C-alpha positions as CSV (number, residue, x, y, z in Angstrom):
1,M,97.9,99.6,214.1
2,H,95.2,100.8,215.7
3,D,93.9,99.6,219.4
4,G,96.4,96.7,219.1
5,K,95.0,95.3,215.8
6,F,96.0,95.8,212.2
7,T,93.0,98.1,210.7
8,H,92.8,95.6,207.7
9,T,94.8,92.6,205.8
10,Y,94.8,91.5,202.5
11,Q,93.7,88.0,203.7
12,E,90.2,89.3,205.0
13,R,90.0,91.9,202.0
14,I,90.5,88.7,199.5
15,W,88.3,86.4,201.6
16,P,86.2,88.5,203.9
17,P,84.0,86.4,206.2
18,S,81.1,84.9,204.8
19,S,78.5,86.7,207.3
20,L,79.6,90.2,205.9
21,K,76.8,91.6,204.1
22,G,77.1,94.7,201.7
23,I,74.0,97.3,201.1
24,R,72.3,94.4,199.5
25,Y,74.3,91.4,198.9
26,K,76.9,89.4,200.6
27,Y,80.3,90.2,200.2
28,G,81.9,88.7,197.4
29,D,85.8,87.1,197.1
30,L,88.2,86.0,195.1
31,D,86.5,82.6,194.7
32,D,83.5,84.4,193.1
33,V,85.9,85.9,190.6
34,I,87.2,82.4,189.8
35,E,83.6,81.4,189.2
36,L,82.8,84.3,187.2
37,L,85.8,83.5,184.9
38,L,84.6,80.1,184.5
39,A,81.5,80.9,183.6
40,E,81.8,83.7,181.8
41,P,85.5,84.0,180.7
42,Y,85.1,87.4,178.8
43,S,83.3,89.3,181.3
44,R,84.4,92.5,182.1
45,Q,83.1,92.1,185.4
46,A,85.9,89.8,187.0
47,Y,86.9,92.5,189.8
48,L,88.5,91.9,193.1
49,P,87.8,95.2,195.3
50,I,90.5,95.4,198.2
51,F,89.2,98.8,199.2
52,F,86.1,98.8,200.9
53,P,83.4,101.4,201.9
54,E,84.9,101.3,205.5
55,D,87.9,102.3,204.3
56,T,86.3,105.6,203.1
57,G,87.2,109.0,205.2
58,A,89.5,106.4,207.2
59,H,87.0,107.0,210.1
60,H,88.8,104.8,212.6
61,G,92.0,106.7,212.4
62,G,94.3,103.9,211.1
63,R,95.7,102.9,207.9
64,I,93.6,102.1,204.8
65,P,94.8,99.7,202.1
66,C,96.8,101.2,199.3
67,T,95.5,98.5,196.9
68,L,91.8,99.7,195.3
69,G,91.6,96.3,193.6
70,Y,92.4,93.8,190.9
71,H,90.8,93.9,187.4
72,F,91.1,90.4,185.4
73,L,90.2,90.6,181.6
74,L,90.5,87.8,179.3
75,R,91.3,88.9,175.8
76,N,93.2,87.6,172.7
77,A,93.9,84.2,174.7
78,Q,95.6,86.1,177.5
79,L,94.4,87.0,180.8
80,H,95.4,90.2,181.7
81,L,95.5,92.0,185.0
82,W,94.7,95.7,185.8
83,Y,96.1,96.3,189.3
84,D,94.9,99.7,190.7
85,I,96.5,101.1,193.7
86,R,96.0,105.0,195.4
87,S,99.3,105.3,197.1
88,C,103.0,103.0,196.4
89,D,106.3,103.8,197.9
90,A,108.7,103.4,195.1
91,V,111.6,102.2,197.1
92,R,109.9,100.0,199.8
93,H,107.0,98.5,198.3
94,F,106.9,98.9,194.8
95,R,108.7,95.8,193.6
96,D,106.8,93.6,196.1
97,D,103.3,94.9,195.2
98,L,104.1,94.0,191.5
99,Y,105.5,90.7,192.3
100,L,102.5,89.9,194.4
101,A,99.8,91.1,191.8
102,A,101.8,89.2,189.0
103,R,101.6,85.8,191.3
104,L,98.0,86.8,192.0
105,A,97.6,86.7,188.1
106,L,99.3,83.5,187.6
107,W,97.6,81.9,190.5
108,V,94.0,82.8,189.1
109,L,95.1,81.6,185.4
110,G,96.3,78.1,186.9
111,T,93.3,78.0,189.2
112,C,91.1,78.2,185.8
113,Q,93.3,75.8,184.3
114,E,93.0,73.2,186.9
115,Q,89.2,73.6,186.5
116,E,88.5,73.9,183.2
117,S,90.6,72.6,180.3
118,W,89.3,75.2,177.9
119,W,91.9,77.6,180.0
120,D,95.1,75.4,179.2
121,G,95.3,77.7,176.2
122,I,95.5,80.8,177.9
123,R,98.5,82.5,178.8
124,P,99.6,85.2,181.3
125,G,98.7,88.7,179.4
126,I,99.6,92.5,180.4
127,L,100.0,93.6,184.1
128,H,98.7,97.1,183.9
129,F,99.8,99.3,187.2
130,S,98.7,102.4,188.1
131,A,99.6,104.3,191.0
132,H,97.6,107.4,192.0
133,S,100.3,108.5,194.1
134,L,104.0,106.9,193.5
135,H,106.5,108.4,196.2
136,V,109.7,107.9,197.8
137,H,109.9,109.0,201.3
138,K,113.3,111.7,202.1
139,G,115.1,109.2,203.9
140,D,115.0,106.7,201.2
141,M,116.1,109.6,198.4
142,H,119.5,108.1,198.4
143,H,118.6,104.6,197.2
144,L,117.6,106.4,193.8
145,D,120.7,108.4,193.6
146,P,122.9,106.3,190.9
147,R,125.9,107.7,192.4
148,A,125.4,106.3,195.8
149,T,126.1,102.5,194.7
């Protein structure tokens, strides 16, 4: 928290206020990703960023998102998800991060299927997870010791 507020929430990154404008265009959101997939199912541009330019350098002095973004890619009748994250705590957050990413992929697929019958033949694909820093805090190391159970 910074000044009594969270520095960011994932909800505001997934659906930023419609009044926000980038350098040239209004901010997109998850609904725009859905619209793109419906219009161009094989697009290579179905990317949902979570890390925004305002996070660069953490000038506000608070925390910045760990998730960089989600890239949805339809190939061979499967909707794949690339989930890129800059930092992940292997003990405290890894399982939740993967679960929520998988649920997001299923939600996107289900939403496309609800809106366009062509998507009914599409199945969930591979969840590709990449963590630039997968770490464990020293106080949690005992969770990794198989003799501790």
